[in-house]
PASEBA-1860 file (N, C-alpha, C; in nm, 3 decimals):
! residues 278
1> MSQEVTVP> 0.086/-0.120/0.000/0.000/0.000/0.000/0.089/0.124/0.000 ~ 0.061/0.219/-0.088/0.143/0.339/-0.094/0.107/0.433/0.020 ~ 0.204/0.512/0.060/0.183/0.605/0.168/0.087/0.714/0.125 ~ -0.006/0.752/0.211/-0.103/0.854/0.176/-0.033/0.987/0.158 ~ -0.071/1.058/0.055/-0.008/1.185/0.021/-0.097/1.299/0.069 ~ -0.039/1.396/0.133/-0.114/1.512/0.177/-0.113/1.617/0.067 ~ -0.230/1.648/0.016/-0.244/1.747/-0.090/-0.332/1.859/-0.039 ~ -0.290/1.986/-0.057/-0.375/2.097/-0.013/-0.514/2.084/-0.074
9> RVRVPAVV> -0.617/2.090/0.009/-0.751/2.076/-0.042/-0.849/2.135/0.057 ~ -0.968/2.165/0.010/-1.072/2.211/0.099/-1.156/2.091/0.140 ~ -1.224/2.102/0.250/-1.310/1.993/0.297/-1.430/1.980/0.206 ~ -1.460/1.859/0.168/-1.577/1.834/0.085/-1.699/1.826/0.174 ~ -1.803/1.905/0.146/-1.922/1.900/0.230/-1.989/1.763/0.224 ~ -2.073/1.736/0.324/-2.150/1.612/0.323/-2.232/1.604/0.196 ~ -2.260/1.482/0.153/-2.330/1.462/0.027/-2.470/1.522/0.033 ~ -2.508/1.590/-0.072/-2.643/1.642/-0.087/-2.708/1.569/-0.202
17> TACAAVVG> -2.829/1.520/-0.184/-2.898/1.453/-0.293/-2.969/1.556/-0.378 ~ -2.948/1.551/-0.509/-3.009/1.649/-0.598/-3.160/1.637/-0.593 ~ -3.228/1.753/-0.596/-3.373/1.752/-0.591/-3.430/1.722/-0.728 ~ -3.553/1.676/-0.730/-3.626/1.650/-0.854/-3.546/1.567/-0.952 ~ -3.485/1.459/-0.903/-3.400/1.377/-0.989/-3.486/1.282/-1.071 ~ -3.556/1.337/-1.168/-3.642/1.258/-1.254/-3.585/1.256/-1.394 ~ -3.558/1.138/-1.447/-3.496/1.125/-1.577/-3.586/1.188/-1.683 ~ -3.525/1.273/-1.768/-3.595/1.330/-1.882/-3.676/1.454/-1.848
25> LALTAGCS> -3.687/1.492/-1.720/-3.761/1.610/-1.682/-3.667/1.718/-1.633 ~ -3.697/1.842/-1.667/-3.614/1.953/-1.621/-3.631/1.967/-1.470 ~ -3.524/2.003/-1.403/-3.532/2.024/-1.258/-3.605/2.153/-1.230 ~ -3.675/2.156/-1.120/-3.747/2.276/-1.084/-3.649/2.383/-1.042 ~ -3.679/2.507/-1.079/-3.589/2.619/-1.047/-3.593/2.645/-0.897 ~ -3.480/2.693/-0.846/-3.474/2.736/-0.709/-3.458/2.626/-0.608 ~ -3.421/2.505/-0.652/-3.412/2.396/-0.555/-3.281/2.401/-0.476 ~ -3.184/2.481/-0.520/-3.060/2.495/-0.445/-3.083/2.583/-0.324
33> SGDGPGQA> -3.019/2.548/-0.212/-3.035/2.627/-0.090/-2.918/2.721/-0.069 ~ -2.834/2.738/-0.173/-2.715/2.823/-0.159/-2.745/2.970/-0.177 ~ -2.637/3.048/-0.200/-2.649/3.193/-0.209/-2.675/3.242/-0.349 ~ -2.705/3.150/-0.441/-2.728/3.193/-0.578/-2.599/3.192/-0.657 ~ -2.609/3.219/-0.788/-2.491/3.212/-0.874/-2.387/3.318/-0.839 ~ -2.264/3.289/-0.883/-2.155/3.382/-0.857/-2.046/3.363/-0.959 ~ -1.932/3.422/-0.931/-1.817/3.411/-1.020/-1.695/3.374/-0.940 ~ -1.622/3.273/-0.990/-1.499/3.230/-0.924/-1.381/3.307/-0.983
41> KGGVDVVE> -1.264/3.280/-0.928/-1.142/3.346/-0.974/-1.124/3.326/-1.125 ~ -1.083/3.432/-1.194/-1.062/3.423/-1.337/-1.188/3.444/-1.418 ~ -1.297/3.486/-1.349/-1.421/3.512/-1.420/-1.500/3.389/-1.458 ~ -1.476/3.278/-1.390/-1.549/3.154/-1.418/-1.683/3.158/-1.346 ~ -1.792/3.150/-1.421/-1.926/3.150/-1.362/-1.951/3.019/-1.288 ~ -2.013/3.027/-1.170/-2.050/2.908/-1.092/-2.195/2.921/-1.049 ~ -2.260/2.806/-1.031/-2.402/2.808/-1.000/-2.430/2.849/-0.855 ~ -2.329/2.840/-0.769/-2.344/2.884/-0.631/-2.219/2.960/-0.589
49> KGKVTTCT> -2.240/3.078/-0.539/-2.129/3.165/-0.499/-2.036/3.096/-0.401 ~ -1.905/3.104/-0.429/-1.805/3.048/-0.340/-1.784/2.899/-0.352 ~ -1.853/2.836/-0.448/-1.843/2.690/-0.463/-1.835/2.651/-0.610 ~ -1.771/2.537/-0.637/-1.787/2.471/-0.765/-1.865/2.344/-0.735 ~ -1.980/2.330/-0.796/-2.072/2.223/-0.763/-2.055/2.106/-0.859 ~ -2.026/1.991/-0.801/-1.997/1.869/-0.878/-2.112/1.771/-0.866 ~ -2.164/1.726/-0.981/-2.258/1.615/-0.981/-2.179/1.485/-0.993 ~ -2.212/1.388/-0.911/-2.149/1.257/-0.917/-2.255/1.151/-0.893
57> HLPYPPFQ> -2.213/1.025/-0.892/-2.306/0.916/-0.861/-2.234/0.822/-0.765 ~ -2.288/0.809/-0.645/-2.225/0.730/-0.539/-2.295/0.594/-0.524 ~ -2.217/0.496/-0.476/-2.072/0.499/-0.460/-2.004/0.445/-0.585 ~ -1.882/0.490/-0.609/-1.803/0.435/-0.719/-1.655/0.443/-0.683 ~ -1.617/0.372/-0.575/-1.477/0.372/-0.536/-1.391/0.305/-0.643 ~ -1.269/0.349/-0.663/-1.195/0.449/-0.585/-1.210/0.592/-0.637 ~ -1.308/0.616/-0.724/-1.322/0.749/-0.783/-1.402/0.843/-0.695 ~ -1.508/0.791/-0.635/-1.582/0.869/-0.537/-1.666/0.776/-0.450
65> SERDGEVV> -1.658/0.799/-0.320/-1.737/0.722/-0.225/-1.739/0.799/-0.094 ~ -1.833/0.761/-0.009/-1.846/0.832/0.118/-1.769/0.760/0.227 ~ -1.691/0.837/0.302/-1.614/0.782/0.414/-1.626/0.876/0.532 ~ -1.683/0.826/0.642/-1.699/0.907/0.763/-1.770/1.038/0.734 ~ -1.874/1.032/0.652/-1.954/1.151/0.625/-1.896/1.246/0.523 ~ -1.786/1.208/0.461/-1.720/1.293/0.363/-1.701/1.215/0.233 ~ -1.721/1.282/0.120/-1.701/1.217/-0.008/-1.554/1.231/-0.048 ~ -1.491/1.118/-0.077/-1.349/1.116/-0.110/-1.326/1.029/-0.232
73> GFDVALID> -1.207/1.039/-0.291/-1.173/0.954/-0.404/-1.087/1.028/-0.504 ~ -1.049/0.958/-0.608/-0.959/1.013/-0.710/-1.022/1.131/-0.783 ~ -1.147/1.115/-0.827/-1.216/1.225/-0.894/-1.228/1.346/-0.802 ~ -1.266/1.319/-0.678/-1.284/1.427/-0.581/-1.154/1.505/-0.562 ~ -1.044/1.432/-0.550/-0.914/1.496/-0.528/-0.873/1.583/-0.646 ~ -0.900/1.536/-0.768/-0.865/1.615/-0.886/-0.950/1.741/-0.896 ~ -1.080/1.730/-0.868/-1.165/1.849/-0.874/-1.133/1.944/-0.759 ~ -1.083/1.891/-0.647/-1.035/1.981/-0.541/-0.922/2.072/-0.592
81> LVAKNLDV> -0.840/2.019/-0.682/-0.733/2.102/-0.740/-0.793/2.214/-0.824 ~ -0.899/2.183/-0.897/-0.970/2.286/-0.975/-1.027/2.392/-0.880 ~ -1.093/2.346/-0.774/-1.154/2.438/-0.678/-1.049/2.528/-0.613 ~ -0.935/2.469/-0.582/-0.827/2.547/-0.520/-0.781/2.658/-0.613 ~ -0.764/2.625/-0.742/-0.721/2.725/-0.839/-0.825/2.835/-0.857 ~ -0.953/2.800/-0.841/-1.061/2.897/-0.859/-1.093/2.970/-0.729 ~ -1.024/2.933/-0.621/-1.044/2.995/-0.489/-1.188/2.976/-0.440 ~ -1.240/2.855/-0.458/-1.373/2.819/-0.408/-1.365/2.682/-0.342
89> EQKILDTP> -1.477/2.639/-0.282/-1.487/2.504/-0.227/-1.559/2.415/-0.326 ~ -1.536/2.285/-0.313/-1.612/2.189/-0.393/-1.735/2.143/-0.315 ~ -1.850/2.147/-0.380/-1.974/2.094/-0.324/-2.018/1.978/-0.412 ~ -2.062/1.869/-0.351/-2.092/1.748/-0.425/-2.239/1.710/-0.412 ~ -2.302/1.681/-0.527/-2.439/1.633/-0.530/-2.441/1.491/-0.585 ~ -2.513/1.401/-0.516/-2.527/1.263/-0.560/-2.648/1.255/-0.653 ~ -2.626/1.219/-0.778/-2.732/1.222/-0.879/-2.736/1.093/-0.959 ~ -2.849/1.061/-1.023/-2.857/0.939/-1.105/-2.759/0.942/-1.221
97> FENFKTGA> -2.695/0.828/-1.248/-2.591/0.824/-1.351/-2.648/0.849/-1.491 ~ -2.773/0.809/-1.516/-2.827/0.825/-1.651/-2.830/0.971/-1.695 ~ -2.834/1.064/-1.600/-2.837/1.206/-1.634/-2.703/1.257/-1.687 ~ -2.596/1.181/-1.663/-2.466/1.225/-1.711/-2.458/1.216/-1.864 ~ -2.531/1.126/-1.922/-2.529/1.110/-2.067/-2.598/1.225/-2.137 ~ -2.699/1.282/-2.071/-2.776/1.389/-2.132/-2.730/1.528/-2.089 ~ -2.654/1.535/-1.980/-2.613/1.665/-1.928/-2.725/1.738/-1.856 ~ -2.826/1.662/-1.810/-2.946/1.724/-1.753/-2.916/1.818/-1.637
105> FLNSGECD> -2.834/1.776/-1.542/-2.808/1.859/-1.425/-2.718/1.978/-1.457 ~ -2.641/1.966/-1.564/-2.561/2.080/-1.608/-2.649/2.183/-1.676 ~ -2.738/2.135/-1.762/-2.826/2.225/-1.836/-2.926/2.296/-1.745 ~ -2.965/2.229/-1.637/-3.064/2.287/-1.545/-3.001/2.389/-1.450 ~ -2.868/2.395/-1.446/-2.803/2.486/-1.353/-2.790/2.430/-1.213 ~ -2.809/2.299/-1.199/-2.793/2.236/-1.068/-2.646/2.216/-1.034 ~ -2.565/2.187/-1.136/-2.423/2.160/-1.115/-2.338/2.235/-1.218 ~ -2.213/2.259/-1.180/-2.117/2.320/-1.272/-2.050/2.215/-1.360
113> LAAAGMTI> -2.025/2.098/-1.303/-1.953/1.993/-1.374/-1.999/1.858/-1.324 ~ -1.964/1.755/-1.400/-1.993/1.617/-1.360/-1.862/1.539/-1.351 ~ -1.846/1.465/-1.242/-1.727/1.382/-1.220/-1.775/1.249/-1.165 ~ -1.767/1.146/-1.249/-1.826/1.018/-1.207/-1.760/0.899/-1.275 ~ -1.628/0.903/-1.292/-1.563/0.793/-1.361/-1.629/0.772/-1.496 ~ -1.649/0.880/-1.572/-1.730/0.876/-1.694/-1.644/0.868/-1.819 ~ -1.673/0.768/-1.902/-1.600/0.750/-2.026/-1.641/0.855/-2.129 ~ -1.542/0.909/-2.197/-1.568/1.003/-2.306/-1.614/0.924/-2.428
121> TDERKKNV> -1.732/0.955/-2.479/-1.783/0.889/-2.599/-1.838/0.994/-2.695 ~ -1.843/0.959/-2.822/-1.897/1.051/-2.923/-2.043/1.082/-2.894 ~ -2.117/0.983/-2.847/-2.258/1.004/-2.817/-2.275/1.106/-2.705 ~ -2.195/1.095/-2.599/-2.205/1.187/-2.487/-2.156/1.326/-2.525 ~ -2.062/1.334/-2.618/-2.011/1.464/-2.664/-2.119/1.548/-2.731 ~ -2.227/1.484/-2.775/-2.336/1.558/-2.836/-2.409/1.644/-2.733 ~ -2.400/1.605/-2.606/-2.477/1.671/-2.501/-2.393/1.751/-2.402 ~ -2.264/1.718/-2.390/-2.177/1.786/-2.293/-2.040/1.810/-2.356
129> DFSVPYFD> -1.962/1.898/-2.296/-1.823/1.916/-2.335/-1.735/1.848/-2.231 ~ -1.634/1.773/-2.277/-1.545/1.700/-2.187/-1.413/1.772/-2.169 ~ -1.355/1.752/-2.051/-1.219/1.796/-2.024/-1.121/1.709/-2.102 ~ -0.993/1.743/-2.092/-0.892/1.652/-2.143/-0.904/1.521/-2.064 ~ -0.871/1.408/-2.123/-0.881/1.281/-2.049/-0.792/1.284/-1.924 ~ -0.844/1.225/-1.816/-0.765/1.220/-1.693/-0.737/1.078/-1.646 ~ -0.793/0.977/-1.716/-0.771/0.839/-1.672/-0.793/0.745/-1.788 ~ -0.697/0.653/-1.808/-0.712/0.547/-1.908/-0.774/0.426/-1.841
137> ATQALLTT> -0.890/0.384/-1.891/-0.968/0.282/-1.822/-0.976/0.153/-1.902 ~ -0.993/0.042/-1.831/-1.024/-0.087/-1.892/-1.139/-0.149/-1.814 ~ -1.207/-0.241/-1.879/-1.311/-0.319/-1.812/-1.251/-0.450/-1.761 ~ -1.320/-0.513/-1.669/-1.274/-0.643/-1.619/-1.393/-0.734/-1.595 ~ -1.367/-0.862/-1.606/-1.468/-0.963/-1.573/-1.437/-1.016/-1.433 ~ -1.536/-1.008/-1.346/-1.524/-1.065/-1.212/-1.629/-1.174/-1.199 ~ -1.584/-1.291/-1.155/-1.675/-1.406/-1.146/-1.675/-1.465/-1.006 ~ -1.779/-1.541/-0.976/-1.777/-1.619/-0.853/-1.683/-1.737/-0.876
145> KKSGATAL> -1.606/-1.772/-0.776/-1.510/-1.881/-0.793/-1.580/-2.013/-0.824 ~ -1.699/-2.031/-0.768/-1.769/-2.157/-0.791/-1.819/-2.170/-0.934 ~ -1.825/-2.058/-1.008/-1.872/-2.065/-1.147/-1.770/-2.130/-1.239 ~ -1.642/-2.119/-1.203/-1.536/-2.175/-1.285/-1.507/-2.098/-1.411 ~ -1.567/-1.981/-1.427/-1.549/-1.901/-1.548/-1.430/-1.806/-1.532 ~ -1.353/-1.791/-1.640/-1.242/-1.697/-1.638/-1.248/-1.598/-1.755 ~ -1.342/-1.620/-1.847/-1.355/-1.533/-1.964/-1.502/-1.525/-2.003 ~ -1.535/-1.425/-2.084/-1.672/-1.409/-2.130/-1.719/-1.531/-2.211
153> ADVKSKKL> -1.624/-1.595/-2.280/-1.659/-1.716/-2.355/-1.711/-1.825/-2.261 ~ -1.652/-1.833/-2.140/-1.698/-1.931/-2.041/-1.838/-1.897/-1.992 ~ -1.859/-1.766/-1.969/-1.991/-1.722/-1.923/-2.098/-1.763/-2.024 ~ -2.064/-1.747/-2.153/-2.160/-1.779/-2.258/-2.180/-1.930/-2.270 ~ -2.070/-2.005/-2.272/-2.081/-2.150/-2.292/-2.148/-2.220/-2.174 ~ -2.125/-2.168/-2.053/-2.185/-2.226/-1.933/-2.326/-2.173/-1.906 ~ -2.367/-2.076/-1.991/-2.499/-2.013/-1.975/-2.516/-1.953/-1.836 ~ -2.412/-1.881/-1.794/-2.414/-1.814/-1.664/-2.482/-1.679/-1.676
161> KLGAQAET> -2.525/-1.626/-1.563/-2.588/-1.494/-1.559/-2.480/-1.387/-1.546 ~ -2.484/-1.288/-1.636/-2.387/-1.179/-1.637/-2.455/-1.050/-1.595 ~ -2.386/-0.971/-1.513/-2.441/-0.843/-1.467/-2.350/-0.727/-1.503 ~ -2.406/-0.606/-1.496/-2.330/-0.484/-1.522/-2.405/-0.366/-1.462 ~ -2.335/-0.255/-1.444/-2.402/-0.135/-1.394/-2.477/-0.067/-1.508 ~ -2.598/-0.023/-1.479/-2.684/0.039/-1.580/-2.622/0.164/-1.639 ~ -2.641/0.182/-1.769/-2.602/0.303/-1.843/-2.452/0.323/-1.851 ~ -2.374/0.218/-1.830/-2.229/0.230/-1.835/-2.175/0.165/-1.962
169> TGESYATD> -2.048/0.195/-1.991/-1.984/0.134/-2.107/-1.965/-0.016/-2.086 ~ -1.954/-0.059/-1.959/-1.945/-0.202/-1.931/-2.071/-0.274/-1.975 ~ -2.186/-0.215/-1.946/-2.312/-0.273/-1.989/-2.321/-0.274/-2.142 ~ -2.278/-0.164/-2.204/-2.282/-0.156/-2.350/-2.192/-0.262/-2.413 ~ -2.073/-0.281/-2.353/-1.980/-0.380/-2.406/-2.040/-0.520/-2.398 ~ -2.099/-0.552/-2.284/-2.159/-0.685/-2.267/-2.271/-0.706/-2.369 ~ -2.351/-0.604/-2.391/-2.460/-0.614/-2.489/-2.405/-0.635/-2.629 ~ -2.297/-0.561/-2.660/-2.236/-0.574/-2.792/-2.179/-0.713/-2.816
177> QGFDPVSF> -2.145/-0.782/-2.707/-2.089/-0.917/-2.719/-2.199/-1.024/-2.722 ~ -2.323/-0.980/-2.730/-2.433/-1.075/-2.743/-2.500/-1.116/-2.614 ~ -2.463/-1.051/-2.503/-2.524/-1.083/-2.373/-2.646/-0.994/-2.348 ~ -2.730/-1.039/-2.259/-2.841/-0.959/-2.208/-2.818/-0.944/-2.058 ~ -2.726/-0.854/-2.020/-2.683/-0.850/-1.880/-2.792/-0.802/-1.785 ~ -2.790/-0.856/-1.664/-2.875/-0.805/-1.557/-2.824/-0.666/-1.522 ~ -2.914/-0.570/-1.518/-2.874/-0.430/-1.499/-2.891/-0.388/-1.354 ~ -2.784/-0.333/-1.295/-2.787/-0.287/-1.157/-2.767/-0.135/-1.152
185> ESSDAVLN> -2.832/-0.069/-1.058/-2.834/0.077/-1.055/-2.701/0.137/-1.011 ~ -2.625/0.067/-0.928/-2.500/0.122/-0.874/-2.396/0.012/-0.865 ~ -2.270/0.053/-0.842/-2.163/-0.047/-0.829/-2.184/-0.132/-0.704 ~ -2.237/-0.073/-0.597/-2.268/-0.150/-0.476/-2.370/-0.259/-0.507 ~ -2.470/-0.223/-0.590/-2.572/-0.321/-0.627/-2.514/-0.432/-0.713 ~ -2.417/-0.397/-0.799/-2.348/-0.498/-0.880/-2.279/-0.600/-0.789 ~ -2.204/-0.550/-0.693/-2.132/-0.639/-0.601/-2.230/-0.723/-0.520 ~ -2.339/-0.663/-0.475/-2.438/-0.738/-0.399/-2.503/-0.846/-0.485
193> GLRTGQVD> -2.518/-0.817/-0.615/-2.572/-0.917/-0.706/-2.485/-1.041/-0.714 ~ -2.354/-1.021/-0.712/-2.261/-1.133/-0.709/-2.271/-1.209/-0.576 ~ -2.274/-1.133/-0.469/-2.275/-1.194/-0.336/-2.399/-1.278/-0.312 ~ -2.513/-1.234/-0.365/-2.640/-1.300/-0.337/-2.679/-1.401/-0.444 ~ -2.594/-1.418/-0.546/-2.622/-1.517/-0.648/-2.719/-1.473/-0.756 ~ -2.750/-1.344/-0.761/-2.835/-1.295/-0.870/-2.765/-1.309/-1.005 ~ -2.632/-1.296/-1.002/-2.550/-1.316/-1.122/-2.428/-1.397/-1.085 ~ -2.367/-1.457/-1.187/-2.246/-1.537/-1.165/-2.119/-1.461/-1.201
201> AVVIDYPV> -2.134/-1.354/-1.278/-2.020/-1.276/-1.323/-2.067/-1.135/-1.357 ~ -1.972/-1.040/-1.355/-2.006/-0.902/-1.390/-1.895/-0.842/-1.474 ~ -1.932/-0.745/-1.557/-1.835/-0.664/-1.630/-1.843/-0.523/-1.574 ~ -1.729/-0.472/-1.526/-1.727/-0.339/-1.465/-1.584/-0.286/-1.472 ~ -1.565/-0.159/-1.445/-1.432/-0.098/-1.456/-1.330/-0.169/-1.368 ~ -1.212/-0.193/-1.423/-1.108/-0.267/-1.353/-1.068/-0.204/-1.219 ~ -1.052/-0.070/-1.209/-1.015/-0.014/-1.078/-1.119/-0.043/-0.970 ~ -1.245/-0.052/-1.008/-1.350/-0.085/-0.911/-1.330/-0.228/-0.861
209> VQGWLKDK> -1.300/-0.319/-0.953/-1.273/-0.458/-0.916/-1.151/-0.466/-0.824 ~ -1.047/-0.389/-0.857/-0.928/-0.385/-0.772/-0.964/-0.351/-0.629 ~ -1.049/-0.250/-0.614/-1.091/-0.208/-0.481/-1.168/-0.315/-0.408 ~ -1.259/-0.382/-0.479/-1.337/-0.489/-0.416/-1.249/-0.602/-0.367 ~ -1.148/-0.639/-0.445/-1.066/-0.756/-0.412/-0.967/-0.730/-0.299 ~ -0.958/-0.605/-0.255/-0.876/-0.575/-0.137/-0.943/-0.628/-0.010 ~ -1.073/-0.650/-0.018/-1.147/-0.708/0.094/-1.133/-0.860/0.090 ~ -1.087/-0.920/0.199/-1.058/-1.063/0.201/-1.181/-1.148/0.167
217> ANADAFAL> -1.296/-1.107/0.217/-1.418/-1.184/0.191/-1.447/-1.188/0.041 ~ -1.427/-1.075/-0.024/-1.448/-1.071/-0.170/-1.343/-1.154/-0.242 ~ -1.218/-1.142/-0.198/-1.109/-1.216/-0.262/-1.128/-1.367/-0.247 ~ -1.188/-1.409/-0.136/-1.213/-1.552/-0.114/-1.327/-1.604/-0.202 ~ -1.423/-1.517/-0.232/-1.543/-1.562/-0.303/-1.537/-1.541/-0.453 ~ -1.459/-1.441/-0.497/-1.462/-1.402/-0.638/-1.324/-1.413/-0.702 ~ -1.324/-1.425/-0.834/-1.198/-1.436/-0.908/-1.197/-1.335/-1.023 ~ -1.082/-1.271/-1.041/-1.065/-1.179/-1.153/-1.045/-1.259/-1.280
225> GQNIETGE> -1.132/-1.236/-1.376/-1.120/-1.302/-1.505/-1.043/-1.217/-1.603 ~ -1.085/-1.217/-1.727/-1.011/-1.145/-1.830/-1.018/-0.995/-1.811 ~ -0.906/-0.929/-1.846/-0.904/-0.784/-1.851/-0.944/-0.743/-1.991 ~ -1.038/-0.652/-2.003/-1.096/-0.618/-2.133/-1.050/-0.479/-2.175 ~ -0.962/-0.475/-2.274/-0.912/-0.347/-2.324/-1.014/-0.287/-2.419 ~ -1.070/-0.173/-2.381/-1.172/-0.108/-2.463/-1.127/0.029/-2.514 ~ -1.005/0.071/-2.474/-0.955/0.201/-2.520/-1.028/0.320/-2.460 ~ -1.093/0.299/-2.347/-1.172/0.406/-2.285/-1.083/0.505/-2.211
233> QYGFSVKK> -1.128/0.631/-2.209/-1.067/0.735/-2.128/-1.176/0.810/-2.055 ~ -1.149/0.844/-1.930/-1.244/0.920/-1.850/-1.222/1.070/-1.870 ~ -1.331/1.144/-1.859/-1.322/1.289/-1.862/-1.425/1.350/-1.769 ~ -1.401/1.472/-1.725/-1.502/1.548/-1.651/-1.584/1.626/-1.754 ~ -1.711/1.644/-1.727/-1.794/1.712/-1.826/-1.851/1.843/-1.771 ~ -1.874/1.936/-1.864/-1.937/2.064/-1.832/-2.045/2.089/-1.935 ~ -2.129/2.187/-1.908/-2.233/2.225/-2.002/-2.170/2.267/-2.134 ~ -2.231/2.230/-2.244/-2.177/2.265/-2.374/-2.160/2.417/-2.384
241> GNTELKAA> -2.040/2.457/-2.428/-2.011/2.599/-2.443/-1.949/2.665/-2.321 ~ -1.937/2.590/-2.210/-1.876/2.649/-2.090/-1.724/2.638/-2.101 ~ -1.668/2.720/-2.188/-1.525/2.712/-2.219/-1.436/2.755/-2.103 ~ -1.484/2.849/-2.021/-1.402/2.899/-1.910/-1.378/2.790/-1.806 ~ -1.485/2.719/-1.767/-1.468/2.614/-1.667/-1.391/2.496/-1.725 ~ -1.419/2.460/-1.849/-1.345/2.353/-1.914/-1.196/2.384/-1.914 ~ -1.159/2.509/-1.946/-1.018/2.548/-1.948/-0.956/2.537/-1.808 ~ -1.033/2.572/-1.705/-0.982/2.563/-1.568/-0.958/2.418/-1.528
249> IDKAITDA> -1.050/2.329/-1.569/-1.033/2.186/-1.538/-0.913/2.130/-1.614 ~ -0.904/2.164/-1.743/-0.792/2.115/-1.825/-0.658/2.158/-1.765 ~ -0.652/2.283/-1.719/-0.527/2.335/-1.662/-0.489/2.260/-1.534 ~ -0.588/2.232/-1.449/-0.560/2.161/-1.324/-0.507/2.021/-1.353 ~ -0.567/1.952/-1.450/-0.522/1.818/-1.485/-0.382/1.821/-1.544 ~ -0.360/1.912/-1.638/-0.231/1.923/-1.706/-0.120/1.959/-1.608 ~ -0.147/2.056/-1.519/-0.047/2.097/-1.419/-0.017/1.982/-1.324 ~ -0.121/1.909/-1.283/-0.101/1.798/-1.189/-0.016/1.688/-1.250
257> RADGTYDK> -0.035/1.662/-1.380/0.049/1.563/-1.447/0.194/1.611/-1.454 ~ 0.212/1.739/-1.477/0.347/1.794/-1.495/0.426/1.801/-1.364 ~ 0.360/1.833/-1.253/0.435/1.854/-1.128/0.437/1.731/-1.036 ~ 0.380/1.619/-1.082/0.384/1.496/-1.003/0.266/1.474/-0.911 ~ 0.180/1.575/-0.896/0.064/1.560/-0.809/-0.029/1.450/-0.857 ~ -0.049/1.441/-0.988/-0.137/1.339/-1.045/-0.090/1.199/-1.006 ~ 0.040/1.173/-1.021/0.093/1.040/-0.990/0.075/1.007/-0.841 ~ 0.094/1.106/-0.756/0.077/1.083/-0.612/-0.067/1.050/-0.579
265> LYQQWIGP> -0.160/1.123/-0.641/-0.302/1.095/-0.618/-0.342/0.960/-0.676 ~ -0.287/0.926/-0.791/-0.314/0.796/-0.854/-0.272/0.683/-0.760 ~ -0.152/0.694/-0.706/-0.103/0.589/-0.616/-0.185/0.583/-0.487 ~ -0.231/0.699/-0.441/-0.310/0.703/-0.319/-0.447/0.638/-0.336 ~ -0.514/0.666/-0.447/-0.652/0.624/-0.463/-0.669/0.503/-0.554 ~ -0.584/0.488/-0.657/-0.601/0.379/-0.752/-0.510/0.262/-0.720 ~ -0.381/0.291/-0.701/-0.283/0.187/-0.675/-0.154/0.213/-0.750 ~ -0.073/0.111/-0.772/0.054/0.128/-0.841/0.033/0.190/-0.979
273> LPKGRS> 0.130/0.271/-1.022/0.122/0.335/-1.152/0.132/0.228/-1.262 ~ 0.067/0.254/-1.377/0.074/0.159/-1.488/0.218/0.135/-1.529 ~ 0.244/0.020/-1.591/0.377/-0.012/-1.636/0.428/0.094/-1.734 ~ 0.557/0.126/-1.719/0.614/0.229/-1.806/0.616/0.365/-1.742 ~ 0.550/0.377/-1.625/0.552/0.504/-1.551/0.607/0.476/-1.413 ~ 0.674/0.578/-1.357/0.731/0.559/-1.223/0.712/0.684/-1.141
END
């Protein structure tokens, strides 16, 4: 385990659940209890004065999850760098993941940005603008040990039940491979589906699987199958046309990569650096 790195950051407020979280419907105006819109350092407009408001979907460790009443994780730490540069605090709203594809909470003015371990896709680019990529992602197959499966071909030949998180690229990949995966609302629900026998295997982001297998009970019950290279990259999203905030996010990511902060945060939250990096 790498030593925890102390990075200057502001305290993340307790999670707030977004109001009127109804898919496909505009959020009602005035549901925020803050001081109204404002401007951050550098003339960046924010939906709440003194804060940059982040929409996320919990839990999704190691990118974002709640610990002792505070939301922490790799995504959180990177957006804290953005907030620090803008001289504001980060405020986090827990929202349904399906809204990230449409940009609903960005368009409604509920959030300034979305950070949720989200893959950059051409389809999503139609609705939101993405930052520069901040994480190279792969999918992984996790199976119950008693299933004896180590690859998707085994899942198919053994006619096992496959699961995935709803509205994710993992679910899309499984569907593209000819499966009809059981759909779970959150990563916690995916893991519970394995534990309770609702499914025999799941396709989900590899870093999430890494985190699960650190728990001995999970490591005893489940086995890591094939690693699935999909060429995915994660990005943070903003409302289309919000060039000022996008530039601020891009700068924070680029600077963090250049000065070593990114690598320290990666080791703290994700694990060892990928091969070829030190």
